C-alpha positions as CSV (number, residue, x, y, z in Angstrom):
1,M,76.5,191.6,67.4
2,S,77.1,188.4,68.5
3,I,79.3,186.2,70.8
4,D,80.9,184.0,69.7
5,K,80.4,180.2,70.7
6,S,83.0,179.5,73.1
7,L,82.5,182.7,74.9
8,R,79.4,182.1,76.0
9,R,78.6,181.1,79.9
10,K,81.1,178.5,82.2
11,N,78.5,176.0,82.6
12,M,77.4,175.9,78.6
13,L,81.6,175.4,78.0
14,A,82.0,171.4,77.9
15,R,85.2,170.9,77.1
16,S,88.0,171.5,79.0
17,R,89.9,174.3,79.3
18,N,93.7,174.0,79.3
19,V,94.4,178.0,81.0
20,L,93.0,177.7,84.7
21,T,92.7,181.7,86.2
22,R,94.5,183.0,89.3
23,G,92.5,181.6,92.1
24,E,92.1,178.5,90.0
25,R,95.7,178.2,90.5
26,I,95.7,179.2,94.1
27,K,92.8,176.5,94.6
28,V,94.8,173.4,93.0
29,L,98.4,174.7,95.1
30,Q,96.7,175.1,98.4
31,N,94.8,171.2,97.5
32,D,98.5,170.1,96.8
33,E,100.0,171.7,99.9
34,R,102.2,174.4,97.5
35,W,101.1,177.2,98.6
36,P,102.6,179.1,101.7
37,E,100.1,181.5,103.8
38,G,101.1,185.5,102.9
39,R,102.3,184.7,99.6
40,S,101.7,187.1,96.5
41,P,99.0,185.5,94.3
42,Y,101.4,187.6,91.6
43,G,104.2,184.9,89.8
44,L,102.7,181.7,90.8
45,P,103.9,178.4,89.5
46,K,103.3,176.5,86.9
47,V,100.0,174.5,87.6
48,R,99.7,171.4,85.9
49,V,95.3,170.9,84.1
50,L,94.4,167.9,84.0
51,K,91.9,166.8,81.3
52,I,89.0,164.3,82.6
53,A,88.0,162.1,79.7
54,K,84.3,160.2,80.1
55,K,84.4,156.7,80.3
56,A,81.7,155.1,77.4
57,K,78.2,154.2,78.6
58,K,78.6,150.5,78.2
59,A,82.0,150.4,80.5
60,K,80.2,152.1,83.6
61,E,77.5,150.0,83.0
62,E,80.0,146.5,83.0
63,T,81.8,148.0,86.1
64,A,78.4,148.2,88.2
65,A,77.1,144.7,87.5
66,E,80.6,143.7,88.1
67,G,79.9,145.2,91.6
68,E,76.7,144.0,92.1
69,A,78.0,140.1,91.2
70,A,81.0,139.6,93.0
71,P,79.1,140.4,96.7
72,A,76.7,137.9,95.7
73,A,79.6,135.2,94.5
74,E,81.1,135.8,98.0
75,G,77.8,135.2,99.8
76,K,77.5,131.9,98.4
77,K,81.5,130.7,99.7
């Protein structure tokens, strides 16, 4: 029996997930300083999952070109 494409490996999963594991939720709460030490890992509060949007290749090139042009223009003044 073969494995469904969505269940292969974490490294190969390119799309963003809408559910975090318990450990991932605890890390997010610790980063937000909402996790008191000694708290039970059960019954965790909800954590918002941010989807990371990939920028288009052209947009990256334009921002890089603007970043290089700006210091050169300031040096001429």
